C-alpha positions in Angstrom: 59.5 84.7 135.5 60.4 84.0 131.9 61.1 80.5 130.7 64.7 79.7 129.7 65.2 78.5 126.2 66.8 75.1 125.7 69.6 74.1 123.3 68.3 73.2 119.9 70.6 70.1 119.6 68.3 67.1 119.9 68.4 65.3 123.3 70.7 67.9 124.8 68.3 69.5 127.2 70.8 72.1 128.5 69.9 75.8 128.8 70.9 77.8 125.7 73.3 80.7 126.2 71.1 83.8 126.4 73.3 86.0 124.2 74.2 83.4 121.6 73.3 84.0 117.9 71.9 80.4 117.8 69.8 78.8 120.5 72.6 76.5 121.7 74.2 75.7 125.0 77.8 76.8 125.8 79.2 73.3 125.1 77.6 73.0 121.6 78.6 76.5 120.7 82.2 75.6 121.5 81.9 72.4 119.3 80.5 74.5 116.5 83.3 77.1 116.8 86.0 74.4 116.7 84.4 72.8 113.6 84.3 76.2 111.8 87.9 76.8 112.8 89.0 73.5 111.3 87.2 74.3 108.1 87.9 78.0 107.7 90.8 78.8 110.0 90.7 81.4 112.8 92.1 84.9 112.2 94.4 85.8 115.1 97.7 87.5 116.0 100.7 85.4 115.0 102.8 84.1 117.9 105.7 86.1 116.5 106.0 88.4 113.4 106.1 86.7 110.0 109.8 86.2 109.0 109.0 86.9 105.4 106.9 90.1 105.5 106.9 91.2 109.2 103.1 91.1 109.6 101.6 90.1 112.9 98.2 89.0 111.5 97.7 85.3 110.9 95.2 82.5 110.4 95.4 79.5 112.8 94.6 76.1 111.3 94.8 72.7 113.1 97.9 72.1 111.0 99.6 75.4 112.0 99.7 79.1 111.3 99.8 81.0 108.0 100.6 84.7 107.7 97.4 86.4 106.7 99.3 88.8 104.5 101.8 86.7 102.5 100.6 83.2 103.4 104.0 82.1 104.6 103.7 79.1 106.9 104.7 80.3 110.4 107.8 78.6 111.7 109.2 77.6 108.4 112.7 79.0 107.7 113.1 81.7 105.1 115.2 80.6 102.2 118.4 82.5 102.7 119.1 82.2 99.0 115.9 84.0 98.1 116.6 87.7 97.8 113.9 90.0 99.0 111.9 91.6 96.3 112.7 95.2 95.5 109.9 97.5 96.6 110.6 101.2 95.9 108.7 103.7 98.0 108.5 107.5 98.2 108.6 108.5 101.8 107.3 111.6 103.6 109.2 112.5 106.8 108.4 115.4 109.1 111.1 117.3 111.0 109.8 120.2 112.9 107.9 122.3 110.3 109.2 120.8 107.2 108.7 117.6 105.2 111.3 115.5 103.3 110.2 113.8 100.2 112.6 111.0 99.2 112.7 107.5 97.8 114.3 104.3 98.8 114.2 100.5 98.1 115.4 100.0 101.7 113.4 102.5 103.7 114.2 101.1 107.2 117.9 101.6 106.5 117.4 104.9 104.8 115.2 106.4 107.5 117.6 105.4 110.3 120.1 107.7 108.6 117.8 110.8 108.4 117.0 112.9 111.3 113.2 113.2 111.6 110.3 113.5 114.0 107.8 111.4 112.3 107.2 109.1 109.3 104.0 110.6 107.7 103.4 108.3 104.8 104.7 105.9 102.1 103.8 106.0 98.5 104.6 103.1 96.2 107.0 104.4 93.5 110.5 105.0 92.4 112.6 108.1 91.5 110.2 109.1 88.7 107.3 109.4 91.3 109.6 111.2 93.6 110.5 113.7 90.8 106.8 114.2 90.1 106.2 115.0 93.7 109.1 117.4 93.8 107.7 119.2 90.8 104.2 119.1 92.2 105.3 120.8 95.4 108.0 123.0 93.9 106.5 126.2 95.4 107.1 124.7 98.9 110.7 123.4 98.1 113.4 124.7 100.5 116.3 125.6 98.2 117.5 122.7 96.1 117.0 120.2 98.8 114.4 117.4 99.2 112.9 119.3 102.1 109.6 121.2 101.7 107.7 123.7 103.8 104.4 122.4 105.2 101.5 123.7 103.1 97.8 122.9 102.7 98.5 121.2 99.4 101.3 119.0 100.7 99.3 118.2 103.9 96.3 117.2 101.7 98.4 115.0 99.6 100.0 113.3 102.7 96.5 112.9 104.2 95.3 111.1 101.0 98.2 108.7 101.2 97.7 107.9 104.8 93.9 107.7 104.8 93.0 104.3 106.4 96.6 103.5 107.2 97.4 103.3 110.9 101.1 102.6 110.4 103.0 103.2 107.1 105.2 100.2 107.9 102.1 97.9 107.7 101.6 99.2 104.1 105.2 98.6 103.2 104.9 95.0 104.6 101.8 94.4 102.5 103.6 95.7 99.3 106.6 93.5 100.1 104.4 90.4 100.7 102.5 91.2 97.4 105.9 91.3 95.6 106.8 87.9 97.1 103.5 86.5 96.0 103.8 87.8 92.4 107.2 86.2 92.3 105.8 82.9 93.3 
């Protein structure tokens, strides 16, 4: 039978948690975690989405929550006189076997008005970026519209935009919060 290790805290004498990274008992591990949380905050899911950028990721401090994306203090009202920053995006929508390449500064509103099966990606940019993409994929363009036939080149471009992005809306929220941060 192997001997159980004791907590390294002087005069504790309790058995150390066998799977802990430090030889400490459960009680002292909790005390240490709470101390680190007060000093460094604890990353966690916000109780509700951030009112400023929509992110769900936050940092919990003893004094309250901060959004991990834009650092808005959770629970504080958004200044109604503060207009949201303009963030232009080029969007890629799939409908059946074709892709629409368009642009908007209000993508939620714009995408609600367009019939589509899936939002494939966002690319930060305005009409000039959209025009470059239309020229880049001119061979796939369907008539004079903003719709394009799926092709290997277009698919590769969309894959490069969406690499590492689980949800394009998270990327848009980050760009929006960065625009707020730049504005101060």
